[in-house]
C-alpha positions, 0 to 999 in steps of 0.5 A: 393373160398377164402380160402384153408378151402373152398377147404378142405370142398369141398373134404369132400362134394365130398367124401360124394356124392360118398359114401352117405350110408357110415359113415365118417370112417377110418382104421389103421393097421400095418403088425407088429400086426401079432405076430407069436404065433403058437399053442397059444390060442391068435389068432394073425393071426386074424389081417392079415386076417381082413386086407385082407378081408377089402381090398377085401370087396366091401364095406369096401375097400372104406375106407381109411387105415392109417399105424402107426409108433412106439410111442416115449418112452415119450408116453409110460411113460405116463402110464408105469413106467421106471422100467417096460419098461426097463425090457420089452425092455431088455426082462427080466423075472422079477416080472413085466413081468412074469405075461404075458401069451405070450412069451417075445421076440423082435418081440412080443414087436415090435408088441405091440409097433406098437399096441400102435402107432396104437391106438395113430394114430387112436385117432389123426385121430378123428380130421378128421373122426367120427369113426376110427377102429384100426385093433388091440389094446385093451390090457387092462390088462396091468398095469403101472408097470407090464404085465398081460394076453396077454397084455404088453402095454396098448395102449388105456390108453397111447393114452387117456393120450396123447390126454388129454395132447393136449386137457386138457378140453376134456372128454373121455369114455372107453366102454369096452365090452370084456368078461374080465374086463378091469382091467388095465384101471380101475386102471390107470384112477381111479383118473382121473375125465376126463376119465370114465371107463365102463366095462361090463364083465363076473363076475366069470372069469379072471381077479381079478376085479378092480373098474371102474366108472361103472362095470356090472358083468354078470353071466355065460350063459347070453344071448342076451336079458339080455345082451342088456337090461343091456347095454342099461341101462348102456349107459343111466346112463352114458349119464345122468352123463358124456358127452364124447368128445371121446369114446374108444370102446374096441369091444372084441368079446369074449362075443360070444357064440362060444368063447373058453375062455368066458362063455357068450352066445351072438349070432352073431345077439346080438353082432351086436345089441351091436355094433349098440347100442354103435354107436347110443349112440356115435352119440347121445352124438356127440362123436368121436369113436376109435374102437379097436379089443381087445379079441376074442377066438372063437373055430372057428377063422373064427367066431372071424374074422367075428365078428370083420368085423361085428363091422366094417360094423356096424360103416361104414353103415349109418342107421336110427335105434335108441336104 
């Protein structure tokens, strides 16, 4: 072999031969994701549990795991205002932080910083991997100048903006299938032609809706058949008008029929078909995918964890299914 590049590809070939039924995928995780929110409806315990089950799982444990660092302040300022960040880091209850539904303390802000670092790292890893699953992130209600919902820092928006600094000619698609509209991302990217925001959510539910490039508002009680039909139509529409190089998939599992905050009625099988459709779309347009967990508030937290693991397995397993 004449070049180190040949050796690099030899290792890729060896990896493929060892795991022929696995996609080229990686995980990102930090113990800092595990916020202490005893009694809170936001199940932050899910991150640690997902990680533990990944490590013990016969299939998922074969996937390499990477650990993020905290982002630089300059990274945060790609999206958030200096005034808001100052209030946040000084733990001040002001008009910019008061709309959060989480406690404001140093440990929680540290967790959000690592979530941002995790999505930035996952984005960087798409240079080597086709699919990168951040076991965290997806805090899509955070605006440039204020917190909202369970979101202090908008990890996807920050990572996407940083990616565009390095690759200014690339195009990014946000597929947000959380039960709540990704209103923060909708606003942040409204004037950015290189980013297409697509949100399919329950219409008569928090938050106050903002304008995405494509919004599909679903009625309460929407079931698998209609949900998957609308998703398929939406992905087809996007494919005709926008060709992404990179996709951020906000794979919230709160459309699940057992969720305590959402009113959609999507079965576990329907959730899996949703993930398969997104994966098939990404392969069809030849785009890398960063997956973030986003929301999930099932009455039984084990269902939330199981659904996130189902998403990971769907992206890991090679299939010939076409949607």
